[in-house]
PAZAPA-4460 file (N, C-alpha, C; in steps of 0.05 Angstrom, whole numbers, plus 32768, in hexadecimal, padded with zeros to 4 digits):
% residues 244
    n_x    n_y    n_z   ca_x   ca_y   ca_z    c_x    c_y    c_z   seq   type   mol
   7E56   80EC   8147   7E6F   80F8   8149   7E83   80E9   8138     1      M     A
   7E83   80D1   8135   7E93   80C6   811D   7E89   80CC   8105     2      N     A
   7E6B   80CE   8100   7E68   80D8   80E3   7E6D   80F7   80DD     3      L     A
   7E6F   810B   80F0   7E7E   8121   80EE   7E95   811C   80EA     4      L     A
   7EA5   8115   80F6   7EC7   8112   80F3   7EC9   8104   80DB     5      R     A
   7EB9   80F5   80C9   7EBF   80E7   80B6   7EB5   80F9   809B     6      S     A
   7EA2   810C   80A7   7E9D   811C   808A   7EB3   8135   808A     7      I     A
   7EBC   8139   80A1   7ED2   8153   809E   7EE7   8146   808F     8      L     A
   7EF4   8130   809B   7F0A   8120   808A   7F03   811E   8073     9      H     A
   7EEE   8117   806B   7EEA   8114   804F   7EE8   8133   8039    10      A     A
   7EE5   8147   804D   7EE5   8163   803D   7EFB   8161   803C    11      L     A
   7F16   8163   8054   7F30   8164   8056   7F3D   8155   803A    12      W     A
   7F37   8139   8037   7F43   8132   801F   7F3F   813B   8004    13      M     A
   7F1E   8145   8000   7F13   8151   7FE9   7F25   8169   7FE3    14      L     A
   7F25   8181   7FFB   7F37   819C   7FEF   7F50   819B   7FF5    15      V     A
   7F5E   8183   7FFA   7F7B   8181   7FF6   7F80   8177   7FE1    16      T     A
   7F71   815E   7FDA   7F7F   8153   7FBC   7F76   815E   7F9F    17      V     A
   7F6A   816D   7FA4   7F63   8182   7F8C   7F78   8192   7F81    18      I     A
   7F83   819F   7F97   7F9E   81B3   7F8F   7FB6   81A1   7F90    19      P     A
   7FB6   818C   7F9E   7FCD   8178   7F9D   7FD1   8167   7F80    20      W     A
   7FB4   8162   7F78   7FBD   8153   7F61   7FC4   8167   7F4C    21      G     A
   7FBC   8181   7F4A   7FC0   8194   7F36   7FDD   819A   7F38    22      L     A
   7FE6   81A2   7F4D   8005   81A3   7F53   8016   818D   7F4D    23      I     A
   800C   816F   7F4B   8020   815B   7F4C   8021   815A   7F29    24      M     A
   8003   815B   7F23   800B   815E   7EFB   801B   8171   7EF2    25      V     A
   8018   818F   7EFB   802B   819D   7EF3   8046   819A   7EFC    26      T     A
   804E   8194   7F10   8065   8191   7F16   8076   8179   7F0C    27      A     A
   8064   8163   7F01   8070   814A   7EF2   807A   8154   7ED6    28      S     A
   8072   8174   7EC9   8085   8179   7EB1   80A3   817A   7EB5    29      I     A
   80AE   8180   7ECF   80C7   8185   7ED5   80D5   8178   7EED    30      R     A
   80C0   816C   7EFA   80CC   8157   7F12   80BF   813D   7F0F    31      V     A
   80D6   8125   7F11   80C7   810D   7F0B   80DA   80F6   7F1E    32      R     A
   80D0   80E4   7F1E   80E8   80C9   7F30   80E5   80D3   7F4F    33      G     A
   80F1   80D5   7F63   80ED   80CD   7F7C   80E5   80EC   7F8A    34      K     A
   80ED   8104   7F7E   80ED   8117   7F84   80CA   8120   7F84    35      P     A
   80BD   8111   7F6B   80A4   8116   7F69   8092   8108   7F7C    36      L     A
   80A0   80EE   7F79   808F   80DB   7F8E   8091   80E0   7FAC    37      Y     A
   80A0   80EF   7FBA   80A3   80FA   7FD5   808D   8117   7FD3    38      W     A
   8088   8127   7FBE   8070   813B   7FB7   805B   812D   7FC0    39      M     A
   805E   8111   7FB4   803E   810E   7FB7   8039   80FC   7FCC    40      A     A
   8050   80EE   7FDA   804C   80E9   7FF3   8045   80FA   800B    41      A     A
   8047   8113   8005   8040   812A   8019   8026   812C   8018    42      R     A
   8014   812D   8007   7FFA   812A   800C   7FE8   810E   8014    43      W     A
   7FFC   80FD   8014   7FF1   80E1   8022   7FF0   80E4   803E    44      L     A
   8011   80F6   8046   8013   80FE   8066   7FF7   810C   8072    45      G     A
   7FEE   8125   805D   7FDB   8133   8064   7FBC   8125   8066    46      W     A
   7FBA   8110   805C   7FA6   80FC   8061   7FA6   80EB   8073    47      A     A
   7FBD   80DF   807B   7FC1   80D5   8096   7FC4   80E2   80AD    48      V     A
   7FCE   80FC   80B1   7FD0   810F   80C0   7FAC   8119   80C9    49      D     A
   7F9C   811F   80B2   7F83   8121   80B0   7F73   8111   80C0    50      G     A
   7F77   80F5   80BE   7F6E   80DD   80CB   7F73   80DD   80E4    51      A     A
   7F89   80E6   80ED   7F90   80E3   810B   7F85   80FD   8119    52      R     A
   7F81   8117   8107   7F77   8130   8116   7F57   8131   811D    53      V     A
   7F4B   8122   80FE   7F37   812F   8100   7F27   810D   810B    54      L     A
   7F30   80F6   80FF   7F25   80E1   8108   7F31   80CF   8125    55      L     A
   7F44   80DB   812D   7F4F   80D5   8144   7F5D   80B1   813D    56      G     A
   7F68   80B0   812A   7F74   8094   8119   7F8D   8096   8122    57      I     A
   7FA1   8086   812C   7FB9   808A   8136   7FC8   806B   8127    58      R     A
   7FE3   806F   8127   7FF0   8059   811B   8006   804E   8128    59      T     A
   8009   8034   8130   8017   8029   8143   802E   801C   812B    60      R     A
   8043   8017   8125   804F   800C   8117   8067   8002   8127    61      V     A
   806F   7FE3   811D   807C   7FCE   8129   8093   7FC7   8113    62      T     A
   80A6   7FBE   8117   80B8   7FAC   8105   80C5   7FC1   80EE    63      G     A
   80CB   7FD6   80ED   80D5   7FE7   80E1   80F6   7FDE   80DB    64      M     A
   80FE   7FD1   80F0   811C   7FC7   80F4   811A   7FAE   80DD    65      E     A
   8101   7FA7   80DA   8109   7F94   80C4   8104   7F97   80A5    66      N     A
   8104   7FB3   809C   8109   7FBA   807F   8127   7FBB   8079    67      L     A
   8128   7FB2   8060   8143   7FB7   8056   8151   7FD2   8057    68      P     A
   816D   7FD2   8054   8179   7FEF   805C   818F   7FF2   8045    69      T     A
   8194   8006   803B   819E   8010   8021   8191   801E   800F    70      G     A
   8199   8034   7FFF   818C   8042   7FF1   817A   8032   7FD9    71      E     A
   818A   8022   7FD4   8182   8011   7FB8   817C   7FF4   7FC9    72      N     A
   8176   7FF0   7FDD   816B   7FD4   7FE4   814B   7FD3   7FD3    73      S     A
   8147   7FAE   7FCF   812D   7FAF   7FC4   811B   7FA1   7FD7    74      A     A
   8102   7FA5   7FD1   80EB   7F96   7FE1   80D4   7F92   7FD4    75      A     A
   80C2   7F7F   7FDC   80A8   7F7F   7FCF   809B   7F81   7FE8    76      V     A
   8085   7F8D   7FEF   8077   7F93   8004   805E   7F85   8002    77      L     A
   8052   7F71   8012   803C   7F66   800C   8028   7F69   8024    78      L     A
   8013   7F77   8024   8008   7F83   8034   7FEB   7F7C   803B    79      V     A
   7FE0   7F7B   804E   7FC8   7F6D   8056   7FB5   7F8C   8052    80      K     A
   7F9E   7F80   8043   7F8A   7F98   803A   7F6F   7F99   8046    81      H     A
   7F6E   7FB0   8054   7F55   7FB4   8063   7F46   7FC9   805C    82      Q     A
   7F52   7FDF   8059   7F47   7FFB   804F   7F57   800A   803C    83      S     A
   7F4D   8021   8037   7F60   803A   8027   7F78   803D   803B    84      T     A
   7F70   803E   8050   7F80   804C   8067   7FA1   8041   805D    85      Y     A
   7FA9   8027   8059   7FC3   8021   805D   7FC9   8028   803A    86      E     A
   7FBC   8028   802A   7FC8   8038   800F   7FCC   8055   8019    87      T     A
   7FC5   8067   8027   7FD2   807E   802C   7FE9   807F   8042    88      F     A
   7FE6   8069   804F   7FF6   8067   8068   801B   805F   8062    89      L     A
   801C   804A   804F   8033   803E   804F   8045   8048   8040    90      M     A
   8040   8066   802D   8053   8076   8024   805F   8086   8036    91      P     A
   804F   808C   804E   8054   8099   8060   806F   808F   8077    92      T     A
   806E   8078   8078   8075   8067   808D   8097   8057   807F    93      I     A
   8096   8057   8060   80A9   804A   8057   80C4   8053   8052    94      M     A
   80D9   8055   804F   80F3   8066   8049   80FA   8063   8036    95      P     A
   80E9   804F   8022   80F1   8056   8002   80D6   8057   7FEF    96      H     A
   80DA   8067   7FDB   80BD   8070   7FCD   80B5   804C   7FC9    97      P     A
   8098   804E   7FC3   8089   803A   7FC0   807A   803F   7FA1    98      L     A
   807D   8022   7F93   806C   8021   7F7A   8058   8011   7F7D    99      A     A
   8042   8019   7F80   8028   8009   7F83   8020   7FFC   7F69   100      Y     A
   8016   7FE0   7F6A   800D   7FD4   7F51   7FEB   7FDD   7F55   101      V     A
   7FE0   7FE4   7F3D   7FC4   7FED   7F3F   7FB2   7FEB   7F22   102      F     A
   7F9B   7FE7   7F27   7F8F   7FE3   7F0F   7F90   8000   7EFC   103      K     A
   7F8C   8000   7EE3   7F93   8018   7ED3   7F7E   802B   7EDA   104      K     A
   7F5F   8022   7EE0   7F50   802F   7EE0   7F4F   8049   7EFA   105      E     A
   7F5A   8046   7F07   7F64   8054   7F1D   7F73   8076   7F13   106      L     A
   7F86   8073   7EFB   7F8C   8086   7EF3   7F73   809C   7EEB   107      L     A
   7F5D   8093   7EE5   7F47   80A5   7ED8   7F39   80B2   7EF2   108      Y     A
   7F3F   80B4   7F0A   7F34   80B9   7F1F   7F3E   80D7   7F1C   109      V     A
   7F28   80EE   7F24   7F32   810E   7F24   7F45   8111   7F38   110      P     A
   7F5C   8122   7F2D   7F75   8128   7F3D   7F84   8111   7F46   111      F     A
   7F77   8101   7F59   7F90   80EA   7F68   7F98   80D8   7F51   112      F     A
   7F84   80CE   7F43   7F89   80BE   7F2E   7FA1   80CA   7F18   113      G     A
   7F9F   80E2   7F11   7FB0   80F7   7F05   7FCA   80F6   7F08   114      W     A
   7FC8   80F9   7F24   7FDE   80FE   7F38   7FEF   80E6   7F3A   115      A     A
   7FE6   80CF   7F3F   7FF5   80B5   7F3C   7FFA   80AF   7F21   116      M     A
   7FF2   80B8   7F0E   7FF8   80B0   7EF0   8017   80BD   7EE8   117      G     A
   801F   80D3   7EF9   8036   80DC   7EF4   804C   80CE   7F03   118      R     A
   804A   80BA   7F16   8057   80B1   7F27   8062   8096   7F1C   119      L     A
   807C   8089   7F28   8083   8070   7F1F   807B   8058   7F32   120      D     A
   8058   8056   7F20   8046   8041   7F29   8048   802E   7F14   121      M     A
   803B   8018   7F1E   8033   7FFD   7F0A   801A   8001   7F05   122      I     A
   800F   8004   7EEA   7FF1   8004   7EE9   7FEB   7FEF   7ECF   123      H     A
   7FDA   7FDD   7EDD   7FD5   7FC1   7ECB   7FBA   7FC2   7EC2   124      I     A
   7FAF   7FBC   7EAD   7F99   7FAD   7E9C   7F98   7F98   7EAA   125      D     A
   7F85   7F8E   7EBE   7F80   7F74   7EC7   7F70   7F64   7EB7   126      R     A
   7F61   7F6A   7E9D   7F58   7F58   7E8F   7F70   7F4C   7E76   127      S     A
   7F82   7F58   7E78   7FA1   7F44   7E70   7FAE   7F3B   7E84   128      Q     A
   7FA6   7F29   7E8F   7FB8   7F19   7EA3   7FD3   7F1B   7EA2   129      R     A
   7FE4   7F0A   7E8B   7FF5   7F05   7E87   800C   7F16   7E7C   130      A     A
   7FFD   7F2A   7E6F   8009   7F47   7E62   800F   7F57   7E7C   131      Q     A
   7FF8   7F5B   7E8F   7FFA   7F65   7EA5   8011   7F5E   7EB0   132      A     A
   8013   7F44   7EBE   802C   7F3A   7ED1   8043   7F3E   7ECC   133      F     A
   8045   7F3C   7EAD   8064   7F43   7E9B   8069   7F61   7E9C   134      N     A
   8055   7F71   7E9A   805C   7F8D   7E9F   8067   7F95   7EB7   135      K     A
   8058   7F89   7ED2   805D   7F8C   7EEA   8077   7F82   7EED   136      V     A
   8082   7F68   7EE6   80A0   7F60   7EED   80B0   7F79   7EDB   137      V     A
   80AC   7F82   7EC5   80C2   7F8E   7EB1   80BE   7FA9   7EBF   138      A     A
   80AB   7FB3   7EC5   80AC   7FCF   7ED6   80B9   7FCA   7EF0   139      Q     A
   80B1   7FB4   7EFE   80B8   7FAB   7F19   80D3   7FB0   7F1F   140      G     A
   80EB   7FA6   7F0C   8106   7F9A   7F09   8110   7FB8   7F05   141      K     A
   8104   7FCC   7EF4   8111   7FE7   7EF4   810A   7FFA   7F0F   142      V     A
   80FA   7FF0   7F15   80EE   8004   7F34   80FF   7FFB   7F41   143      L     A
   8101   7FE2   7F50   8114   7FD0   7F61   8134   7FDC   7F61   144      L     A
   8139   7FDA   7F49   8156   7FDF   7F41   815C   8005   7F4E   145      A     A
   8145   800E   7F4D   8149   802C   7F54   8145   8032   7F72   146      Q     A
   813E   801E   7F84   813D   8021   7F9C   811A   8023   7FA6   147      G     A
   8111   8021   7F8F   80EE   8020   7F95   80E2   800E   7F9D   148      I     A
   80D1   8009   7FB9   80C4   7FED   7FBA   80AD   7FE9   7FA8   149      W     A
   80A3   7FD2   7FA4   8092   7FD3   7F9D   807C   7FBE   7FB2   150      I     A
   8063   7FCE   7FAF   804A   7FC9   7FC8   803A   7FBE   7FBC   151      I     A
   802F   7FA6   7FC0   800E   7F93   7FBC   8004   7F8C   7FD0   152      M     A
   7FEA   7F89   7FCA   7FD9   7F7C   7FD9   7FD7   7F64   7FD5   153      F     A
   7FDA   7F4C   7FE2   7FD4   7F34   7FD3   7FBE   7F23   7FCF   154      P     A
   7FAD   7F38   7FE0   7F8F   7F31   7FE4   7F80   7F3A   7FC9   155      E     A
   7F8C   7F53   7FBE   7F7D   7F5F   7FA5   7F71   7F70   7FAD   156      G     A
   7F60   7F72   7FC5   7F4A   7F7F   7FC6   7F47   7F86   7FE9   157      T     A
   7F37   7F94   7FEC   7F33   7FA2   800E   7F2A   7F88   8016   158      R     A
   7F2A   7F7E   8033   7F21   7F6A   8040   7F15   7F70   8055   159      I     A
   7EF9   7F66   805B   7EEC   7F72   8074   7EF8   7F63   808D   160      P     A
   7EFB   7F73   80A0   7F0A   7F6D   80BD   7EFF   7F52   80CC   161      R     A
   7F18   7F42   80C9   7F13   7F20   80D9   7F0D   7F13   80C1   162      G     A
   7F14   7F16   80A9   7F14   7F04   8091   7F2D   7F08   8086   163      Q     A
   7F2E   7EF6   8073   7F43   7EEF   8063   7F3E   7EE8   8041   164      K     A
   7F4C   7EFB   8035   7F47   7EF8   8018   7F56   7EDD   8010   165      G     A
   7F53   7EDB   7FF2   7F67   7ECA   7FE7   7F7C   7EDA   7FDC   166      T     A
   7F98   7ECA   7FE8   7FAD   7EDA   7FE0   7FBE   7ECA   7FC4   167      Y     A
   7FC1   7EE0   7FB7   7FC6   7ED8   7F9A   7FE1   7ED8   7F9C   168      K     A
   7FF3   7ECD   7F8D   8010   7ECA   7F87   8021   7EDD   7F75   169      S     A
   800F   7EF1   7F6B   801C   7F08   7F58   8033   7F11   7F6B   170      G     A
   8030   7F19   7F8A   804E   7F2D   7F91   805A   7F18   7F97   171      G     A
   805D   7EFE   7F9E   8074   7EE9   7FA4   807E   7EE7   7F84   172      T     A
   8071   7EE3   7F6D   8078   7EDE   7F57   808E   7EF6   7F4C   173      R     A
   8083   7F10   7F55   808F   7F29   7F4B   80AF   7F22   7F54   174      L     A
   80AC   7F1F   7F71   80C5   7F24   7F8A   80DB   7F0E   7F82   175      A     A
   80CD   7EF2   7F78   80E2   7EDA   7F6F   80EF   7EE6   7F51   176      I     A
   80DE   7EF7   7F43   80EB   7EF5   7F27   8101   7F13   7F28   177      D     A
   8102   7F20   7F3B   810E   7F36   7F3B   8120   7F2D   7F54   178      T     A
   811E   7F14   7F64   8133   7F14   7F7A   8130   7F26   7F93   179      G     A
   8118   7F38   7F98   810F   7F48   7FA7   810B   7F38   7FC1   180      A     A
   8113   7F3F   7FDC   8106   7F32   7FEB   80E8   7F39   7FF7   181      P     A
   80D9   7F26   8003   80C0   7F31   8004   80B6   7F39   8028   182      V     A
   80AB   7F53   8024   80AC   7F58   8041   8086   7F5E   8049   183      I     A
   807A   7F45   8053   8063   7F40   8066   805C   7F62   8073   184      P     A
   8043   7F67   806F   803B   7F7D   8087   8020   7F7A   8090   185      I     A
   8017   7F73   80AA   7FFC   7F71   80B0   7FF1   7F8F   80B5   186      A     A
   7FD8   7F94   80AE   7FD2   7FAF   80BB   7FB2   7FAC   80C5   187      V     A
   7FAD   7FBB   80D3   7F92   7FB5   80E8   7F80   7FD0   80E6   188      T     A
   7F7A   7FD7   80C7   7F71   7FF1   80C5   7F51   7FF0   80C7   189      S     A
   7F48   7FD8   80C0   7F2E   7FD8   80BD   7F1D   7FDC   80DC   190      A     A
   7F30   7FD9   80EC   7F22   7FDC   8105   7F1D   7FF9   810D   191      R     A
   7F2A   800E   80FB   7F1B   8028   8104   7F14   8030   80E5   192      V     A
   7F18   8029   80CD   7F16   802F   80B1   7F09   8018   80A9   193      W     A
   7EF1   800C   80A8   7EE3   7FF1   809F   7EE7   7FF7   807F   194      P     A
   7EE6   7FE2   8070   7EE6   7FDE   8056   7EC8   7FEB   804A   195      R     A
   7ECC   7FFF   802F   7EB9   800E   8028   7EA8   801C   803A   196      K     A
   7EB0   8022   8055   7EA5   802D   8064   7EA8   8052   8064   197      A     A
   7E95   8061   8068   7E97   807A   8062   7E9E   8088   8083   198      F     A
   7E90   807A   8099   7E91   8080   80B4   7EA6   8077   80BE   199      I     A
   7EBF   807E   80C8   7ED4   8075   80DD   7ED7   807F   80F2   200      K     A
   7EE4   806C   80FB   7EE3   8076   8118   7F01   8075   812E   201      R     A
   7F02   8084   813C   7F1A   8086   814B   7F2A   806C   8158   202      A     A
   7F42   806B   8151   7F52   8050   815C   7F6F   8054   8150   203      G     A
   7F76   803C   8156   7F96   8032   8152   7F98   8020   813F   204      I     A
   7FA5   8029   8125   7FA9   801B   810F   7FC4   8004   8113   205      V     A
   7FC5   7FED   811E   7FE4   7FDB   811F   7FED   7FD9   8104   206      D     A
   8006   7FD9   80FD   8014   7FDA   80E4   802D   7FC4   80ED   207      V     A
   802F   7FA9   80E8   8042   7F96   80EC   8050   7F92   80DA   208      S     A
   806D   7F99   80D7   807E   7F8F   80C0   8092   7F73   80C7   209      I     A
   808C   7F62   80B7   8098   7F49   80BA   80B7   7F4B   80B2   210      G     A
   80C9   7F37   80AF   80E0   7F37   80AA   80DF   7F30   808D   211      K     A
   80F2   7F37   807D   80F9   7F36   8063   80F7   7F13   805C   212      P     A
   80E8   7F08   804A   80EA   7EF0   803D   80FC   7EEC   802B   213      I     A
   8115   7EE2   802B   8121   7EDD   800F   8110   7ECD   7FFB   214      P     A
   8118   7ED1   7FDF   8109   7EC5   7FD5   8115   7EAF   7FBE   215      T     A
   812E   7EAD   7FC0   813D   7EA0   7FAC   8139   7E81   7FB1   216      A     A
   8132   7E76   7F9C   812B   7E56   7F9A   8111   7E52   7FA4   217      G     A
   8100   7E65   7FA7   80E3   7E5E   7FB5   80D4   7E5C   7FA0   218      R     A
   80B9   7E58   7F9D   80A5   7E56   7F90   8091   7E63   7F97   219      Q     A
   807D   7E75   7F83   806F   7E89   7F8B   8055   7E84   7F9D   220      P     A
   8049   7E6A   7F95   8032   7E64   7FA5   8041   7E59   7FC5   221      D     A
   8056   7E4C   7FC3   805F   7E40   7FE2   806A   7E5B   7FF2   222      E     A
   8073   7E73   7FE6   8081   7E86   7FED   8062   7E96   7FFE   223      L     A
   8052   7E99   7FEC   8039   7EA8   7FF0   802C   7E9C   8008   224      M     A
   8030   7E80   8008   8022   7E71   801F   802E   7E76   803C   225      R     A
   8048   7E7C   8036   805A   7E85   8050   804F   7EA0   805A   226      E     A
   804D   7EB2   8043   8045   7ECF   8048   8027   7ECD   8053   227      V     A
   8016   7EC6   8045   7FFD   7EC4   8051   7FFD   7EB8   8077   228      E     A
   8004   7EA7   8077   8009   7E9A   8090   8019   7EB5   80A5   229      A     A
   8028   7EB8   809F   8030   7ECD   80AD   8024   7EE3   80B5   230      W     A
   8014   7EEF   80A2   7FFB   7F04   80A2   7FEA   7F03   80AE   231      I     A
   7FDE   7EF0   80AB   7FC8   7EE2   80B8   7FCE   7ED9   80D5   232      E     A
   7FDB   7ECF   80DC   7FEC   7ECF   80F5   7FEA   7EED   8106   233      A     A
   7FF9   7EF9   80F5   7FFF   7F10   8102   7FDC   7F22   8107   234      E     A
   7FD1   7F22   80F5   7FB7   7F32   80FD   7FA3   7F23   8111   235      M     A
   7FA3   7F09   8117   7F9A   7EFF   812E   7FA8   7F06   8148   236      H     A
   7FBE   7F10   8148   7FCA   7F17   815C   7FC4   7F2C   8164   237      R     A
   7FC8   7F40   8153   7FC2   7F63   814D   7FA5   7F68   8154   238      L     A
   7F96   7F5A   814E   7F7D   7F60   8148   7F69   7F43   814C   239      D     A
   7F6E   7F41   8169   7F61   7F22   8174   7F40   7F25   8174   240      P     A
   7F32   7F3F   8177   7F21   7F3B   817C   7F08   7F3A   8169   241      D     A
   7F19   7F3E   814A   7F0B   7F37   8131   7F0A   7F1E   812F   242      A     A
   7F1A   7F0D   8133   7F16   7EEF   812F   7F10   7EDD   8146   243      Y     A
   7EFD   7EE3   8154   7EF5   7ED6   8168   7EDC   7ECA   815B   244      R     A
***
C-alpha cells in the first residue's frame, strides 16, 4: 500500500509541476517579488496537500508564537534537514516569503528549477566559498530589509533519522552580519519521508519553532553551537524512538 501511495504522489507531483513551472516562467514576465512568490507557494501547498491525502502525512506545528511579527521584520531560519518534505512545507506555514540559499545546479532542473530561478532566492556556486558567502550576505541584506526571511539548513544536506550532521556556521554568520535574529526549527520528517527514499508512509511530522535568538555581539561558531544544542535536544524530545 505504501508503494502504491508513493507512486500516486510522485505522479501528482509530476503532473502538477509541469504546468506550474510553465505558468511561473510566463507570469514572471509581468509579475515579480512577493506576488510571484505566493504563486509559487501555491504549488508547494499542492505538494503538501497531496502528501496528506495520498500518503497520509500530517503536520503538527508548535511555536508559531515565537516568530517575529511585523511586515518588515527580519529572521534567519535554521532548520533541521531530514527530507525533501520540509523544503516544500516551510513556505506553506510561514507568514513571510522565504528565500532559500541553494546550489546553483538546482536551477537546471526542468520546470521546478526554471520557476525557482524567477524568484528572489540566493543561488550560490559552492566551489567559490568566499565569494559565495559574500553573495549570500549582500543579497540577504536586501531581502531581509524587504521582510523576506532567509532559510538555511545548517547541516548542509539531508540527515538520516536519529543522526546528526555537522552544523556549519554560515547561517549564524549571515544573521550576525545582517543583525537578524536566528530562529531554530526542529523537524521530524524522516519518520514518514526518509532521506532519499521513494516509498513514504503515513504519520505525523512534528515541526517545533524555537524562540528568536538575538545575534548582536555574538560569535558565529558559538551561536551555532547554541542553535545545534537546541535543535538536537528538541529532536530527541519529538522523536525519542529514533535516538534509543
